[in-house]
DRENRO-824355 format. One line per 5 residues: number of its first residue (from 1); for each residue x, y, z of C-alpha. Coordinates in nm, 2 decimals. Each point is the difference from the previous one (the first is absolute). Example, Ala and Ser with C-alpha at 12.3 -4.5 7.8 and 13.67 -1.06 7.14 Angstrom:
BEGIN
1 = 1.23:-0.45:0.78 | 0.14:0.34:-0.07;
//
This chain:
BEGIN
1 = 4.87:-3.06:9.16 | 0.31:-0.18:0.11 | 0.10:-0.07:-0.37 | -0.04:0.36:-0.09 | 0.23:0.10:0.29;
6 = 0.27:-0.24:-0.11 | -0.03:0.12:-0.37 | 0.03:0.36:0.11 | 0.30:-0.08:0.22 | 0.18:-0.18:-0.29;
11 = -0.07:0.29:-0.23 | 0.13:0.25:0.24 | 0.32:-0.20:0.06 | 0.06:-0.04:-0.38 | -0.06:0.38:-0.06;
16 = 0.25:0.09:0.29 | 0.27:-0.23:-0.15 | -0.04:0.15:-0.35 | 0.01:0.36:0.14 | 0.31:-0.07:0.21;
21 = 0.21:-0.15:-0.29 | -0.11:0.27:-0.24 | 0.14:0.26:0.23 | 0.34:-0.16:0.01 | 0.23:0.19:-0.24;
26 = 0.24:-0.21:-0.21 | 0.36:0.05:0.11 | 0.24:0.09:-0.28 | 0.36:-0.15:-0.02 | 0.14:0.34:0.09;
31 = -0.22:0.02:0.32 | 0.10:-0.35:0.09 | 0.37:0.08:-0.02 | -0.05:0.32:0.19 | -0.18:-0.16:0.29;
36 = 0.19:-0.34:0.02 | 0.32:-0.07:0.19 | 0.25:-0.05:-0.29 | 0.22:-0.23:0.21 | -0.27:-0.26:0.02;
41 = -0.06:-0.01:-0.37 | 0.16:-0.30:-0.17 | -0.02:-0.03:-0.37 | 0.19:-0.21:-0.25 | -0.03:-0.05:-0.37;
46 = 0.04:-0.34:-0.16 | 0.03:-0.11:-0.36 | -0.09:-0.34:-0.12 | 0.31:-0.21:-0.05 | 0.09:-0.07:-0.36;
51 = 0.11:-0.35:-0.10 | 0.38:-0.02:-0.06 | 0.10:-0.06:-0.36 | 0.17:-0.33:-0.06 | 0.28:0.02:-0.25;
56 = 0.05:-0.33:-0.19 | 0.35:-0.01:-0.14 | 0.04:-0.08:-0.37 | 0.17:-0.32:-0.08 | 0.24:-0.04:-0.29;
61 = 0.12:-0.34:-0.12 | 0.37:-0.07:-0.02 | 0.01:-0.29:-0.24 | 0.21:-0.31:0.03 | 0.33:0.00:-0.19;
66 = 0.04:0.38:0.03 | 0.37:0.08:-0.01 | 0.16:0.14:0.32 | 0.37:0.10:-0.03 | 0.18:-0.06:0.33;
71 = 0.35:0.08:0.12 | 0.21:-0.17:0.27 | 0.08:0.21:0.30 | 0.32:-0.18:0.11 | 0.25:-0.25:-0.12;
76 = -0.12:-0.36:0.07 | 0.28:-0.26:0.01 | 0.02:-0.37:0.09 | 0.27:0.10:0.23 | -0.24:0.18:0.23;
81 = -0.35:-0.15:-0.05 | -0.17:-0.34:0.02 | -0.32:-0.15:-0.15 | -0.31:0.16:0.16 | 0.16:0.34:0.06;
86 = -0.20:0.31:-0.09 | 0.14:0.26:-0.24 | -0.12:0.34:-0.09 | -0.07:0.16:-0.34 | -0.17:0.32:-0.10;
91 = -0.25:0.08:-0.28 | 0.20:0.20:-0.25 | -0.28:0.17:-0.20 | -0.37:0.09:0.06 | -0.24:-0.27:-0.11;
96 = -0.31:0.17:-0.15 | -0.34:-0.11:-0.12 | -0.12:0.05:-0.36 | -0.13:0.34:0.08 | 0.32:0.12:0.17;
101 = -0.09:-0.05:0.36 | 0.29:-0.11:0.22 | -0.07:-0.34:0.16 | 0.35:-0.08:0.13 | 0.24:0.29:0.08;
106 = 0.36:0.02:-0.09 | 0.21:-0.07:0.31 | -0.25:-0.24:0.16 | 0.19:-0.28:0.19 | 0.00:-0.35:-0.15;
111 = 0.08:-0.30:0.21 | 0.13:-0.33:-0.14 | 0.14:-0.32:0.13 | 0.32:-0.20:-0.08 | -0.15:-0.33:-0.10;
116 = 0.34:-0.17:-0.08 | 0.35:0.08:0.11 | 0.31:-0.22:-0.04 | 0.34:0.12:0.12 | 0.30:-0.04:-0.22;
121 = 0.20:-0.32:0.05 | 0.34:-0.17:-0.07 | 0.12:-0.11:-0.34 | -0.12:0.33:-0.15 | -0.37:-0.05:0.08;
126 = -0.18:0.33:-0.01 | -0.28:0.12:0.22 | -0.37:0.03:-0.11 | -0.28:0.23:0.11 | -0.36:0.03:-0.10;
131 = -0.24:0.28:0.12 | -0.37:-0.02:-0.05 | -0.34:0.04:0.18 | -0.01:0.38:-0.07 | -0.28:0.21:0.14;
136 = -0.08:0.36:0.05 | -0.30:0.23:0.08 | -0.23:0.23:-0.21 | -0.07:0.36:0.09 | -0.28:-0.10:0.23;
141 = 0.21:-0.26:0.18 | -0.14:-0.30:-0.19 | 0.23:-0.30:-0.01 | 0.14:-0.06:-0.35 | 0.17:-0.33:-0.08;
146 = 0.26:0.01:-0.27 | 0.14:-0.28:-0.22 | 0.36:0.00:-0.10 | 0.34:-0.15:0.09 | 0.35:0.13:0.04;
151 = 0.27:-0.26:-0.02 | 0.38:0.01:-0.01 | 0.24:-0.29:-0.06 | 0.35:0.11:-0.10 | 0.20:-0.21:-0.24;
156 = 0.11:-0.33:0.16 | 0.37:-0.06:0.01 | -0.01:-0.36:0.09 | 0.16:-0.12:-0.33 | 0.27:0.26:0.02;
161 = 0.08:-0.09:0.36 | 0.03:-0.37:-0.09 | 0.22:0.06:-0.30 | 0.24:0.23:0.19 | 0.00:-0.25:0.29;
166 = 0.10:-0.29:-0.21 | 0.24:0.18:-0.23 | 0.17:0.25:0.23 | -0.07:-0.05:0.37 | -0.26:-0.18:0.21;
171 = -0.05:0.31:0.20 | -0.21:0.14:-0.29 | -0.26:-0.26:0.10 | -0.06:0.21:0.31 | -0.08:0.31:-0.21;
176 = -0.34:0.14:0.10 | -0.26:0.13:-0.25 | -0.16:0.35:0.00 | -0.27:0.13:0.23 | -0.34:0.05:-0.17;
181 = -0.13:0.35:0.06 | -0.26:0.25:-0.11 | 0.16:0.35:0.01 | -0.19:0.29:0.14 | -0.18:0.20:-0.27;
186 = -0.08:-0.31:-0.20 | -0.33:0.05:-0.19 | -0.25:-0.27:-0.09 | -0.33:-0.01:-0.18 | -0.26:-0.17:0.22;
191 = -0.37:-0.04:-0.07 | -0.32:0.01:0.21 | -0.09:-0.36:0.08 | -0.38:0.06:0.00 | -0.27:0.26:-0.04;
196 = -0.01:0.26:0.28 | -0.26:0.26:0.06 | 0.13:0.33:0.14 | -0.21:0.25:0.18 | 0.05:0.36:-0.13;
//
């Protein structure tokens, strides 16, 4: 008897639950918006983030021994400089790859160093100057070493000074030789000293 009562109670409870939920009318989105305080509605839309595209630059080889024409920016003279001084040149023409891509632009600065400088002396001894250790940069800023040398050594007047001093006057022995100088605008063919890879 007790078990029947419990079974009837459970059946009644289940039937009441089904009837109550069946009578609830589904609320549409329109009804929801009409009956809800809009100020309390927070909504946001998000899109999945897309991975950023990584751009890998193309590399072009600038071979060793590629000609690079350079021009001196200023007059360099043994009267004004000493060994170890830095002097400035400029790339005179674009340096291009085999397919026409510019690897070194015209007007790019070129640095060099005076590796030997000797001032003029007595008895007609002329000055001497040697410029080397050239280097510049490619379009992407890559360091580009250059090979080449600019040297000046005017004709020595030692023999003339001695002859004039012996024959005419000893004061000719005090005659000084000429200064060695590289005039502004002097052009020179230099060459890339090694293979360089330029990012385009």
